N, C-alpha and C positions, 0 to 999 in steps of 0.2 A: 759877347755874353758867355759866361760859363754855365753850361746846362747841367742840371741835376734831375735825373729821372726818379720819380717817386711812385711806387707801385704798392697797392694794397694787397696783402697776402695774409689771409686769416690763419693758415696753419701750413706746416711743411709739406703736406700732401700736394699743395699747389705751388711750391717754391720753384720747381724747374720751369714751370710756365711763367712764374713771376720774374725770374731772371731773364727769360726770353723777351718778355714784354718790356722790361727796363732797357734792354739793349736795343729793341726796336725804337724806343723813344729817343735813343741817342744816335739813331741812324743805321743801326745794325752792327753785328759783331765784326763784319769785315772792316770797320773803321779802326779796330783795335787788334786785329790779328790778320796774318796773310798765309796763303798756301805755301807750305814748305819752310815756313819760318819758325824758329824756336820760340816757345812761349812758356814762361814760368808762372804758375798760379801759386800765390802765397796765401794760404789760409791762416787763421789764428789757431795755433796748437800750443797753448800755454803749458798744459800738463795733461795727464791721463784722466779725463773726465768723460762721462757718458754724454751723448748729445742732449738729453733732457735736462742736464744740469746747467745748460746755457753758458758754459765757459768758453767753448770752442766753436768755430764755424760749423754750422750744421751740415751733415753730408748731403742733404737735398740741395742746398745752395751751391756746394761744390759741384754736384752733379750738373746743375744748370749751367755753370760756367764751363765745365769740361765739354758738355754737349755742344754749346755754342762755338767754342774754339775749334773742336774737331770738325764741325759742320763746314767751316771755312778752310779746312785743310791745314791748320797749324800743327806743329810738332810739340805736343804738350807734355810738360812735366809738372808735378806738384811738389813743392818743397817748403820746408820750414826748419827752424832749429828751436825745439821746445825749451822752455825755461827749466823744466824738470823732467827727467826720464828720456829714454831713447825715442827717436822719431817712430820707430817701428811699434813700440808699446803704446805711445801716446796716440798715434794715428789709428791703431786698431781699436783702442778703447773709445775713441771719438767717432768711430764709424767711417772714417775717411779711407782707410785701407781697402775696405770692401768696394767703395766707389771707384778707386783707382784700378783695382783688379778688374772690375766690371768693364771698364773701357780700355784696358790694357795700357794704362798710363803709368809711367814710372814715378815712384815716390822717392825723393832724394832729400838727404839731410844737408841743409845749407852749410857750406864750409867744408864738407867732406871732400869735394873735388878741387878745392883751392880757396885760399884767402888772400885778398889783395889789400894794399894800403891806399886809402883814398882820403882826400882832404875836402872839408866843407868850409863854410863861412867862418864858423867859430872853432870847430875841432879839426885838427890836422892829424893825418896818419891813422884814420879810422880803419880798423881791421874788419872788413866786410866780406861776406861770401861773394866770390867772383861770379857765381851763377846768377846773383841778383843784380850785380853792377857790371853788366857785360853787354854783348850784342843782343841778348835775349830781351824780348818784350816781357813786361811783368804785369800780371793782373793781381790786384790786391784784394783779398777777401776778409775784411775785419768783422768782428762781432760787436754789436751795440751794447756797451757795458759802462757802468761807472768805474772809476779808478781812484784808489786812495791817494795817489800822488798827483795825477794829471786831470782829475775831474771826470773825464770820459776817456775811454780807450776806443778810438775810432780808426780811420784810415792811416793817419800819420803815425800814430803810436804802434799800429800793427807791424810796421816795418822794422821795429826794434829786433824782431826775430831774424833779421838779416845779419845781426852780429852773432857769430857762431859760438855755441857752447858757453864756456866759463868766461868768455870775453864780456858777456852781459853783466856779470857781477863787477868786473873791473871798471866798466864804463858807468855803471850805477854809482860806484864810489867816486869816480872821477867827476861825474856831472850831476850826481844826485844830491848835492848839498842843498839845493832849492828846486822847487818846481820850475822856476824860470830858467835856470841853467840846464836842467834836463830837457826842457822844451827846445832849447837851442840845439842840443844834440839830436833830438828827434827830427827837427827840421833839416838838419844837415844830412841825416841818413835818408830821409824821404827824398830830398832833392838829388842825392847821388843815385838812388835806385830809380827814381823818376818813373813810377808806374804809369802805364798808358790808360789803365782803367781801374777804378775801385768800385767794388760791389759790397755794400754793407748788409750783413745779415741782422735785420731787426725784426724778424718774425716773432721770435721770443727774445727779449732783451733782459738786462739785469740792472737793478739799481741797488742802493744801500751799499753794503760792504763788498763792492766789486774790487778786482775783476774776477774773483773766484768764489766768494762766499756771500754774495748778495742774494736778492730776491727776484723771482721771475716777474717780468713785465710783459704783458701781451701787447707789444707795440705794433705788431701785425704790418710791418713795412719792409720793403726792400728798396734801398736807395742805390743809385749807380751814377757815376760821373767819370769823365775823362780827367777831371780836376779834383784831386783829393781834398784840397783846402775848401773848395766850394761845397763838396759833400759833407765834410766835417762841420762846416758852418751851419748848414741846414739841419744836420742831426743835433747839433748843440741847441739850436733854436727849438726843435721839436721836443727836446728833453726839458725845456724850461730853464736852461742854464744860460747865463750871460757869458760873453767872451772872457771876462775876468775870471770866471770859474773854470776855464779850460785853457791852460797856459799855451798850448800849441796854437789855438785859434787867436788868442790875444797877440802872440808874437807874429803870427802870419799877417794879421791886420796891420800891425806896426811896420812890418817890412814891405807891405804892399803886395803880398802874395795873393791876397783875396780882398774883395770889396763887396759889401752887402748889396750895393746898387749894380753890381756886375754879375749877379747870379740870376739865372732863369730856371725856375722850377717847373717841370712839366709832368703830366700824369695825373694820378689820383689825388683827391683832397686828403688832408691829414691835419687833425687838430693837435695842438701842443698838449703833451701829457707830462705832467710834472714828475720828474724822477727824484727820489730821495737821494741826496748826495752821500758819498762815502765819508765816514768819519775822518776828520782831519784833512780832507781834500780842499783845494781852493774853492770848489763849488759850494762848500758848506758855509762860506763867508761871503756869498755873492751879494747879500743885501747890506753889507758893512761898507761904509764910505771908504774910498780908495786909499786915503792917507792913513787910515787906522788899520786897514786889513792886514798888512804885513806884520805889524806888532801883535795884533790879536792872534794871528795864526801861530806866531812863535810861542805865545803863551799857552794856547789851547791845542797845539799840534800834539796829539797823544803819542806816548811811547807804547809799543805793543806789550800785551800781557799774555802770559802762557797758562793755559788751563791744565793743571796737573792731572785732572781726571781724564782728559782726552789725549794728553801727550803720551806717546808710546816710546819715546826716546830714540826715534829713528835717525835724528841728526840732520834731517834735510834743511831745517832752518839755519843751523850752524854753518853748513856748507854753502848755503845760498847767501848768507849775510855779507854784503860787500865791504862793510866797515869792520868786520871781525869783532863785532860787539857781543856775540853770543858764545857761550861755552856750555857744554853738557856734561854733567856729572850724574847725580841722582835726578836732577831736574835741570831745566834750561835756566841759565843765569844771564841777565842782560846788563851790560855795562853801558849805562845811559850816556856816559861821556864820549863813547865811540859811536853811538847810534845816530845815523843820519836821517832816520825816520822815512826811509824809502819804502818800507813795508813789504820787502821781498819775502820775509818770513811768513807774513800773513797770506801773501799771494800764492806761495808755493807749498805751504803745509798741507800734506795729503790727508790729514786727520781733523782739520778744522780746529786745531788746538790753540791758535793765535787769535787773540781778541784785540780790537781797537776800541777803547772806552769812548763812550759818548757823554755829552752833557757835563755835569759837574764831576762825574766819576774820573774824568781825565786829569783833574787837579790833585787827586789823591796819590801820594807816594811815588 
């Protein structure tokens, strides 16, 4: 049985203890780290957001993981490759730099010390940070959020940050033509990184227009597991989503990476809390019959729209667009024939100027 620890944590003042309790339920941190052994902790550092915006892994959850790893004598580093901005700037804004400094733990940009070519089941020659696909053990610290393309961004999705820098846009274009093909990429990356532990920050989660512009959800949970797929399956259930609404889970079930009857949940009780899906995400069509769902998504999958009142012309969306569908003159222009509707523009816009229409509004123009 694949064990998932579920710990009630009402606010971040108790998160360090919550992480410790979750690890106890899994047999202790010594099962996932060893004295004198290199350990990489990979949080979610999408972009420069304050902790209270619920976009990045909260510093208290990182602190709990660092403490647990140091207590067993592991040689800890913290690393990521943000989708926007330098690691130094993003980690400082997110409050993670302070935690790393407190424990004298090095903060490293994934890919800075080397990039290797690795092959998965579907995608060959993946250019991943060697620090994440090496002899290091990896602890994976995702954030519990909805996602416009993948339904939810959980443990498997969080490891996309092991693709360094601008390679993310390249692979978004290569694999982002559909949620299903992108899920294949994410499973390949996850299985190559092979984290020994995943700890999900769900104390404050996000629903709606995730992963960066959604609404706060007081989910009040920390989940942990040695098996990322089992953890993601339980989180999907707790968000009220079906596997069809989260392509990584759907594909993992099809490949036999996870089975519902092979998951043992231990710890605190938790009720299902229905998350509002992100506009255009697979989860938005979870109640539509399977044979109709792909057609309906193609029709109602919205193109992003740009709010001229909020747009400052910074050009982040243009730079982030993997399909080169955006140009910037007096305002942002979208070439819908090139748009793959990956929503990197909405995800990374620092000013919240990109909107994804909902309801019938998505049919207009």
